[in-house]
Biopython code that builds the backbone (N, CA, C, O; Angstrom):
import numpy as np
from Bio.PDB.StructureBuilder import StructureBuilder

atoms = [
    (1, "UNK", "N", (33.162, -71.940, -87.672)),
    (1, "UNK", "CA", (33.221, -70.537, -88.008)),
    (1, "UNK", "C", (32.216, -69.774, -87.149)),
    (1, "UNK", "O", (31.236, -70.333, -86.658)),
    (2, "UNK", "N", (32.485, -68.508, -86.986)),
    (2, "UNK", "CA", (31.672, -67.647, -86.136)),
    (2, "UNK", "C", (30.950, -66.606, -86.983)),
    (2, "UNK", "O", (31.539, -66.008, -87.884)),
    (3, "UNK", "N", (29.672, -66.396, -86.688)),
    (3, "UNK", "CA", (28.852, -65.497, -87.475)),
    (3, "UNK", "C", (28.010, -64.598, -86.579)),
    (3, "UNK", "O", (27.692, -64.943, -85.441)),
    (4, "UNK", "N", (27.657, -63.439, -87.122)),
    (4, "UNK", "CA", (26.624, -62.614, -86.511)),
    (4, "UNK", "C", (25.492, -62.531, -87.514)),
    (4, "UNK", "O", (25.719, -62.587, -88.723)),
    (5, "UNK", "N", (24.282, -62.399, -87.021)),
    (5, "UNK", "CA", (23.112, -62.317, -87.886)),
    (5, "UNK", "C", (21.957, -61.733, -87.088)),
    (5, "UNK", "O", (21.973, -61.733, -85.858)),
    (6, "UNK", "N", (20.960, -61.238, -87.801)),
    (6, "UNK", "CA", (19.737, -60.763, -87.166)),
    (6, "UNK", "C", (18.732, -61.911, -87.224)),
    (6, "UNK", "O", (18.447, -62.448, -88.295)),
    (7, "UNK", "N", (18.207, -62.276, -86.070)),
    (7, "UNK", "CA", (17.270, -63.395, -85.983)),
    (7, "UNK", "C", (15.870, -62.896, -86.315)),
    (7, "UNK", "O", (15.258, -62.168, -85.533)),
    (8, "UNK", "N", (15.374, -63.292, -87.472)),
    (8, "UNK", "CA", (14.065, -62.857, -87.954)),
    (8, "UNK", "C", (13.343, -64.052, -88.562)),
    (8, "UNK", "O", (13.315, -64.203, -89.783)),
    (9, "UNK", "N", (12.755, -64.906, -87.718)),
    (9, "UNK", "CA", (12.106, -66.120, -88.237)),
    (9, "UNK", "C", (10.889, -65.814, -89.096)),
    (9, "UNK", "O", (10.120, -64.898, -88.807)),
    (10, "UNK", "N", (10.728, -66.598, -90.157)),
    (10, "UNK", "CA", (9.560, -66.461, -91.019)),
    (10, "UNK", "C", (8.312, -66.971, -90.320)),
    (10, "UNK", "O", (7.210, -66.478, -90.559)),
    (11, "UNK", "N", (8.494, -67.967, -89.449)),
    (11, "UNK", "CA", (7.363, -68.557, -88.741)),
    (11, "UNK", "C", (7.826, -68.880, -87.321)),
    (11, "UNK", "O", (8.517, -69.875, -87.102)),
    (12, "UNK", "N", (7.447, -68.044, -86.366)),
    (12, "UNK", "CA", (7.964, -68.249, -85.011)),
    (12, "UNK", "C", (7.343, -69.434, -84.284)),
    (12, "UNK", "O", (7.774, -69.768, -83.180)),
    (13, "UNK", "N", (6.350, -70.069, -84.874)),
    (13, "UNK", "CA", (5.788, -71.267, -84.248)),
    (13, "UNK", "C", (6.713, -72.471, -84.417)),
    (13, "UNK", "O", (6.496, -73.516, -83.804)),
    (14, "UNK", "N", (7.750, -72.320, -85.256)),
    (14, "UNK", "CA", (8.733, -73.392, -85.424)),
    (14, "UNK", "C", (9.692, -73.474, -84.235)),
    (14, "UNK", "O", (10.491, -74.407, -84.151)),
    (15, "UNK", "N", (9.621, -72.515, -83.326)),
    (15, "UNK", "CA", (10.564, -72.408, -82.221)),
    (15, "UNK", "C", (9.842, -72.430, -80.880)),
    (15, "UNK", "O", (8.620, -72.294, -80.819)),
    (16, "UNK", "N", (10.605, -72.601, -79.812)),
    (16, "UNK", "CA", (10.024, -72.568, -78.467)),
    (16, "UNK", "C", (9.932, -71.116, -77.984)),
    (16, "UNK", "O", (10.321, -70.195, -78.702)),
    (17, "UNK", "N", (9.428, -70.921, -76.789)),
    (17, "UNK", "CA", (9.188, -69.569, -76.268)),
    (17, "UNK", "C", (10.464, -68.783, -75.994)),
    (17, "UNK", "O", (10.408, -67.565, -75.819)),
    (18, "UNK", "N", (11.603, -69.448, -75.955)),
    (18, "UNK", "CA", (12.862, -68.756, -75.687)),
    (18, "UNK", "C", (13.213, -67.737, -76.776)),
    (18, "UNK", "O", (13.996, -66.820, -76.526)),
    (19, "UNK", "N", (12.654, -67.881, -77.962)),
    (19, "UNK", "CA", (13.033, -66.980, -79.061)),
    (19, "UNK", "C", (12.589, -65.547, -78.848)),
    (19, "UNK", "O", (13.138, -64.640, -79.473)),
    (20, "UNK", "N", (11.621, -65.318, -77.992)),
    (20, "UNK", "CA", (11.119, -63.953, -77.776)),
    (20, "UNK", "C", (12.247, -62.997, -77.404)),
    (20, "UNK", "O", (12.203, -61.820, -77.762)),
    (21, "UNK", "N", (13.246, -63.487, -76.697)),
    (21, "UNK", "CA", (14.379, -62.646, -76.288)),
    (21, "UNK", "C", (15.268, -62.250, -77.456)),
    (21, "UNK", "O", (16.042, -61.300, -77.340)),
    (22, "UNK", "N", (15.179, -62.948, -78.569)),
    (22, "UNK", "CA", (16.113, -62.748, -79.671)),
    (22, "UNK", "C", (15.487, -62.173, -80.944)),
    (22, "UNK", "O", (16.213, -61.803, -81.866)),
    (23, "UNK", "N", (14.175, -62.093, -81.010)),
    (23, "UNK", "CA", (13.498, -61.638, -82.229)),
    (23, "UNK", "C", (13.977, -60.259, -82.673)),
    (23, "UNK", "O", (13.943, -59.299, -81.903)),
    (24, "UNK", "N", (14.417, -60.176, -83.909)),
    (24, "UNK", "CA", (14.851, -58.907, -84.486)),
    (24, "UNK", "C", (16.174, -58.394, -83.970)),
    (24, "UNK", "O", (16.566, -57.272, -84.292)),
    (25, "UNK", "N", (16.874, -59.185, -83.178)),
    (25, "UNK", "CA", (18.139, -58.752, -82.589)),
    (25, "UNK", "C", (19.316, -59.449, -83.246)),
    (25, "UNK", "O", (19.182, -60.527, -83.824)),
    (26, "UNK", "N", (20.471, -58.808, -83.144)),
    (26, "UNK", "CA", (21.706, -59.407, -83.627)),
    (26, "UNK", "C", (22.105, -60.506, -82.655)),
    (26, "UNK", "O", (22.131, -60.294, -81.442)),
    (27, "UNK", "N", (22.412, -61.670, -83.186)),
    (27, "UNK", "CA", (22.801, -62.813, -82.367)),
    (27, "UNK", "C", (24.116, -63.392, -82.869)),
    (27, "UNK", "O", (24.477, -63.238, -84.036)),
    (28, "UNK", "N", (24.817, -64.057, -81.970)),
    (28, "UNK", "CA", (26.047, -64.762, -82.308)),
    (28, "UNK", "C", (25.680, -66.208, -82.598)),
    (28, "UNK", "O", (25.116, -66.889, -81.741)),
    (29, "UNK", "N", (25.992, -66.679, -83.790)),
    (29, "UNK", "CA", (25.660, -68.051, -84.167)),
    (29, "UNK", "C", (26.892, -68.762, -84.697)),
    (29, "UNK", "O", (27.873, -68.144, -85.108)),
    (30, "UNK", "N", (26.804, -70.074, -84.670)),
    (30, "UNK", "CA", (27.851, -70.896, -85.252)),
    (30, "UNK", "C", (27.249, -71.738, -86.361)),
    (30, "UNK", "O", (26.067, -72.083, -86.351)),
    (31, "UNK", "N", (28.114, -72.057, -87.324)),
    (31, "UNK", "CA", (27.666, -72.847, -88.473)),
    (31, "UNK", "C", (27.323, -74.260, -88.022)),
    (31, "UNK", "O", (28.058, -74.883, -87.255)),
    (32, "UNK", "N", (26.195, -74.749, -88.514)),
    (32, "UNK", "CA", (25.744, -76.088, -88.157)),
    (32, "UNK", "C", (25.952, -77.068, -89.288)),
    (32, "UNK", "O", (27.088, -77.406, -89.621)),
    (33, "UNK", "N", (24.873, -77.524, -89.877)),
    (33, "UNK", "CA", (24.887, -78.578, -90.880)),
    (33, "UNK", "C", (23.828, -78.297, -91.924)),
    (33, "UNK", "O", (23.088, -77.319, -91.818)),
    (34, "UNK", "N", (23.751, -79.143, -92.924)),
    (34, "UNK", "CA", (22.731, -79.034, -93.961)),
    (34, "UNK", "C", (21.522, -79.852, -93.496)),
    (34, "UNK", "O", (21.655, -81.021, -93.135)),
    (35, "UNK", "N", (20.357, -79.231, -93.510)),
    (35, "UNK", "CA", (19.134, -79.909, -93.075)),
    (35, "UNK", "C", (18.751, -80.987, -94.087)),
    (35, "UNK", "O", (18.764, -80.749, -95.295)),
    (36, "UNK", "N", (18.418, -82.150, -93.592)),
    (36, "UNK", "CA", (18.116, -83.287, -94.450)),
    (36, "UNK", "C", (16.626, -83.574, -94.587)),
    (36, "UNK", "O", (16.232, -84.425, -95.384)),
    (37, "UNK", "N", (15.787, -82.867, -93.813)),
    (37, "UNK", "CA", (14.339, -83.092, -93.912)),
    (37, "UNK", "C", (13.605, -81.825, -93.496)),
    (37, "UNK", "O", (14.202, -80.872, -92.994)),
    (38, "UNK", "N", (12.302, -81.841, -93.716)),
    (38, "UNK", "CA", (11.458, -80.714, -93.323)),
    (38, "UNK", "C", (11.347, -79.656, -94.402)),
    (38, "UNK", "O", (11.884, -79.827, -95.497)),
    (39, "UNK", "N", (10.657, -78.564, -94.106)),
    (39, "UNK", "CA", (10.407, -77.525, -95.110)),
    (39, "UNK", "C", (11.671, -76.770, -95.535)),
    (39, "UNK", "O", (11.678, -76.108, -96.572)),
    (40, "UNK", "N", (12.720, -76.866, -94.748)),
    (40, "UNK", "CA", (13.976, -76.177, -95.071)),
    (40, "UNK", "C", (15.050, -77.144, -95.560)),
    (40, "UNK", "O", (16.241, -76.838, -95.507)),
    (41, "UNK", "N", (14.623, -78.311, -96.035)),
    (41, "UNK", "CA", (15.549, -79.338, -96.509)),
    (41, "UNK", "C", (16.542, -78.742, -97.503)),
    (41, "UNK", "O", (16.161, -78.024, -98.428)),
    (42, "UNK", "N", (17.817, -79.051, -97.298)),
    (42, "UNK", "CA", (18.867, -78.575, -98.191)),
    (42, "UNK", "C", (19.479, -77.242, -97.765)),
    (42, "UNK", "O", (20.508, -76.838, -98.307)),
    (43, "UNK", "N", (18.872, -76.565, -96.817)),
    (43, "UNK", "CA", (19.422, -75.295, -96.344)),
    (43, "UNK", "C", (20.452, -75.538, -95.248)),
    (43, "UNK", "O", (20.379, -76.510, -94.497)),
    (44, "UNK", "N", (21.409, -74.626, -95.183)),
    (44, "UNK", "CA", (22.366, -74.631, -94.094)),
    (44, "UNK", "C", (21.651, -74.158, -92.835)),
    (44, "UNK", "O", (20.788, -73.283, -92.902)),
    (45, "UNK", "N", (22.000, -74.722, -91.704)),
    (45, "UNK", "CA", (21.428, -74.242, -90.452)),
    (45, "UNK", "C", (22.543, -73.764, -89.535)),
    (45, "UNK", "O", (23.708, -74.125, -89.697)),
    (46, "UNK", "N", (22.158, -72.957, -88.586)),
    (46, "UNK", "CA", (23.069, -72.387, -87.614)),
    (46, "UNK", "C", (22.504, -72.651, -86.225)),
    (46, "UNK", "O", (21.357, -73.080, -86.098)),
    (47, "UNK", "N", (23.282, -72.405, -85.195)),
    (47, "UNK", "CA", (22.790, -72.574, -83.833)),
    (47, "UNK", "C", (23.433, -71.547, -82.914)),
    (47, "UNK", "O", (24.517, -71.033, -83.188)),
    (48, "UNK", "N", (22.737, -71.261, -81.814)),
    (48, "UNK", "CA", (23.252, -70.384, -80.761)),
    (48, "UNK", "C", (23.690, -71.284, -79.614)),
    (48, "UNK", "O", (22.848, -71.938, -78.998)),
    (49, "UNK", "N", (24.978, -71.337, -79.311)),
    (49, "UNK", "CA", (25.448, -72.189, -78.225)),
    (49, "UNK", "C", (24.749, -71.877, -76.899)),
    (49, "UNK", "O", (24.433, -70.723, -76.610)),
    (50, "UNK", "N", (24.519, -72.898, -76.117)),
    (50, "UNK", "CA", (23.897, -72.803, -74.783)),
    (50, "UNK", "C", (22.468, -72.285, -74.808)),
    (50, "UNK", "O", (21.985, -71.777, -73.796)),
    (51, "UNK", "N", (21.790, -72.400, -75.923)),
    (51, "UNK", "CA", (20.389, -71.978, -75.981)),
    (51, "UNK", "C", (19.518, -73.199, -76.254)),
    (51, "UNK", "O", (20.011, -74.262, -76.631)),
    (52, "UNK", "N", (18.234, -73.026, -76.060)),
    (52, "UNK", "CA", (17.280, -74.084, -76.376)),
    (52, "UNK", "C", (16.521, -73.775, -77.663)),
    (52, "UNK", "O", (15.495, -74.392, -77.949)),
    (53, "UNK", "N", (17.021, -72.831, -78.425)),
    (53, "UNK", "CA", (16.368, -72.437, -79.671)),
    (53, "UNK", "C", (16.440, -73.559, -80.693)),
    (53, "UNK", "O", (15.498, -73.763, -81.459)),
    (54, "UNK", "N", (17.529, -74.276, -80.710)),
    (54, "UNK", "CA", (17.690, -75.374, -81.659)),
    (54, "UNK", "C", (18.300, -74.916, -82.968)),
    (54, "UNK", "O", (18.925, -73.858, -83.051)),
    (55, "UNK", "N", (18.110, -75.722, -83.971)),
    (55, "UNK", "CA", (18.647, -75.442, -85.301)),
    (55, "UNK", "C", (17.893, -74.269, -85.928)),
    (55, "UNK", "O", (16.663, -74.238, -85.922)),
    (56, "UNK", "N", (18.641, -73.307, -86.468)),
    (56, "UNK", "CA", (18.034, -72.136, -87.102)),
    (56, "UNK", "C", (18.350, -72.184, -88.591)),
    (56, "UNK", "O", (19.510, -72.027, -88.972)),
    (57, "UNK", "N", (17.351, -72.396, -89.441)),
    (57, "UNK", "CA", (17.609, -72.415, -90.879)),
    (57, "UNK", "C", (18.108, -71.054, -91.357)),
    (57, "UNK", "O", (17.767, -70.015, -90.790)),
    (58, "UNK", "N", (18.905, -71.081, -92.387)),
    (58, "UNK", "CA", (19.481, -69.859, -92.954)),
    (58, "UNK", "C", (18.403, -68.832, -93.296)),
    (58, "UNK", "O", (18.651, -67.629, -93.209)),
    (59, "UNK", "N", (17.209, -69.289, -93.684)),
    (59, "UNK", "CA", (16.131, -68.374, -94.082)),
    (59, "UNK", "C", (15.664, -67.489, -92.922)),
    (59, "UNK", "O", (15.092, -66.423, -93.149)),
    (60, "UNK", "N", (15.908, -67.928, -91.677)),
    (60, "UNK", "CA", (15.449, -67.183, -90.505)),
    (60, "UNK", "C", (16.496, -66.222, -89.952)),
    (60, "UNK", "O", (16.288, -65.587, -88.918)),
    (61, "UNK", "N", (17.625, -66.126, -90.654)),
    (61, "UNK", "CA", (18.684, -65.203, -90.252)),
    (61, "UNK", "C", (18.921, -64.195, -91.369)),
    (61, "UNK", "O", (19.060, -64.573, -92.532)),
    (62, "UNK", "N", (18.967, -62.945, -91.025)),
    (62, "UNK", "CA", (19.225, -61.881, -92.000)),
    (62, "UNK", "C", (20.611, -61.312, -91.731)),
    (62, "UNK", "O", (21.096, -61.341, -90.600)),
    (63, "UNK", "N", (21.232, -60.803, -92.759)),
    (63, "UNK", "CA", (22.539, -60.131, -92.651)),
    (63, "UNK", "C", (23.594, -61.035, -92.009)),
    (63, "UNK", "O", (24.340, -60.594, -91.135)),
    (64, "UNK", "N", (23.655, -62.288, -92.436)),
    (64, "UNK", "CA", (24.644, -63.235, -91.912)),
    (64, "UNK", "C", (26.025, -62.791, -92.364)),
    (64, "UNK", "O", (26.263, -62.541, -93.546)),
    (65, "UNK", "N", (26.932, -62.700, -91.391)),
    (65, "UNK", "CA", (28.276, -62.233, -91.713)),
    (65, "UNK", "C", (29.294, -62.971, -90.850)),
    (65, "UNK", "O", (29.143, -63.063, -89.632)),
    (66, "UNK", "N", (30.327, -63.493, -91.495)),
    (66, "UNK", "CA", (31.419, -64.135, -90.777)),
    (66, "UNK", "C", (32.209, -63.056, -90.037)),
    (66, "UNK", "O", (32.537, -62.010, -90.597)),
    (67, "UNK", "N", (32.508, -63.335, -88.763)),
    (67, "UNK", "CA", (33.213, -62.339, -87.954)),
    (67, "UNK", "C", (34.326, -63.019, -87.149)),
    (67, "UNK", "O", (34.307, -64.235, -86.961)),
    (68, "UNK", "N", (35.297, -62.223, -86.673)),
    (68, "UNK", "CA", (36.350, -62.787, -85.821)),
    (68, "UNK", "C", (35.776, -63.251, -84.479)),
    (68, "UNK", "O", (34.741, -62.761, -84.027)),
    (69, "UNK", "N", (36.468, -64.203, -83.857)),
    (69, "UNK", "CA", (35.996, -64.767, -82.596)),
    (69, "UNK", "C", (35.780, -63.698, -81.526)),
    (69, "UNK", "O", (34.775, -63.747, -80.817)),
    (70, "UNK", "N", (36.683, -62.744, -81.389)),
    (70, "UNK", "CA", (36.562, -61.710, -80.349)),
    (70, "UNK", "C", (35.257, -60.924, -80.503)),
    (70, "UNK", "O", (34.586, -60.630, -79.514)),
    (71, "UNK", "N", (34.903, -60.589, -81.733)),
    (71, "UNK", "CA", (33.652, -59.868, -81.990)),
    (71, "UNK", "C", (32.449, -60.778, -81.705)),
    (71, "UNK", "O", (31.460, -60.335, -81.121)),
    (72, "UNK", "N", (32.535, -62.035, -82.112)),
    (72, "UNK", "CA", (31.470, -63.002, -81.852)),
    (72, "UNK", "C", (31.236, -63.144, -80.355)),
    (72, "UNK", "O", (30.091, -63.153, -79.903)),
    (73, "UNK", "N", (32.316, -63.255, -79.581)),
    (73, "UNK", "CA", (32.218, -63.429, -78.135)),
    (73, "UNK", "C", (31.537, -62.222, -77.488)),
    (73, "UNK", "O", (30.762, -62.387, -76.546)),
    (74, "UNK", "N", (31.815, -61.018, -77.977)),
    (74, "UNK", "CA", (31.171, -59.807, -77.452)),
    (74, "UNK", "C", (29.664, -59.869, -77.674)),
    (74, "UNK", "O", (28.894, -59.593, -76.754)),
    (75, "UNK", "N", (29.237, -60.227, -78.877)),
    (75, "UNK", "CA", (27.807, -60.337, -79.187)),
    (75, "UNK", "C", (27.184, -61.449, -78.351)),
    (75, "UNK", "O", (26.097, -61.283, -77.797)),
    (76, "UNK", "N", (27.869, -62.572, -78.263)),
    (76, "UNK", "CA", (27.378, -63.705, -77.478)),
    (76, "UNK", "C", (27.186, -63.308, -76.016)),
    (76, "UNK", "O", (26.173, -63.663, -75.415)),
    (77, "UNK", "N", (28.113, -62.600, -75.449)),
    (77, "UNK", "CA", (28.012, -62.182, -74.049)),
    (77, "UNK", "C", (26.813, -61.253, -73.836)),
    (77, "UNK", "O", (26.220, -61.259, -72.757)),
    (78, "UNK", "N", (26.452, -60.469, -74.829)),
    (78, "UNK", "CA", (25.313, -59.560, -74.711)),
    (78, "UNK", "C", (23.971, -60.305, -74.702)),
    (78, "UNK", "O", (22.969, -59.761, -74.237)),
    (79, "UNK", "N", (23.942, -61.532, -75.206)),
    (79, "UNK", "CA", (22.697, -62.305, -75.234)),
    (79, "UNK", "C", (22.339, -62.873, -73.869)),
    (79, "UNK", "O", (21.183, -63.215, -73.622)),
    (80, "UNK", "N", (23.320, -62.974, -72.982)),
    (80, "UNK", "CA", (23.072, -63.549, -71.667)),
    (80, "UNK", "C", (23.141, -65.070, -71.646)),
    (80, "UNK", "O", (22.968, -65.674, -70.587)),
    (81, "UNK", "N", (23.384, -65.692, -72.770)),
    (81, "UNK", "CA", (23.431, -67.158, -72.817)),
    (81, "UNK", "C", (24.628, -67.720, -72.059)),
    (81, "UNK", "O", (24.591, -68.862, -71.602)),
    (82, "UNK", "N", (25.681, -66.932, -71.924)),
    (82, "UNK", "CA", (26.864, -67.408, -71.210)),
    (82, "UNK", "C", (26.637, -67.440, -69.703)),
    (82, "UNK", "O", (27.457, -68.002, -68.977)),
    (83, "UNK", "N", (25.542, -66.850, -69.210)),
    (83, "UNK", "CA", (25.231, -66.826, -67.782)),
    (83, "UNK", "C", (24.522, -68.085, -67.309)),
    (83, "UNK", "O", (24.313, -68.265, -66.110)),
    (84, "UNK", "N", (24.150, -68.959, -68.242)),
    (84, "UNK", "CA", (23.353, -70.141, -67.874)),
    (84, "UNK", "C", (24.206, -71.239, -67.295)),
    (84, "UNK", "O", (23.691, -72.298, -66.936)),
]
sb = StructureBuilder()
sb.init_structure("model")
sb.init_model(0)
sb.init_chain("A")
sb.init_seg("    ")
for serial, (resi, resn, name, xyz) in enumerate(atoms, 1):
    if name == "N":
        sb.init_residue(resn, " ", resi, " ")
    sb.init_atom(name, np.array(xyz, "f"), 0.0, 1.0, " ", f" {name:<3s}", serial, name[0])
structure = sb.get_structure()
């Protein structure tokens, strides 16, 4: 499934330096899996394709909304991740 959300991490030290480009911005994410360990154990996680951000726990995304693929692709293209 395809989602849009605002990336607002509770603790940005959980991520690498690549997140600076996405803080507070709407991002295109895809549904991942349920985390089995760590402080977010039991939460659903999401990911941004072609990024090095890694697994993003649901708590670090605001206004998560399922969207059609065409809309997701537009948001994804605006992130610049498709240029890599």
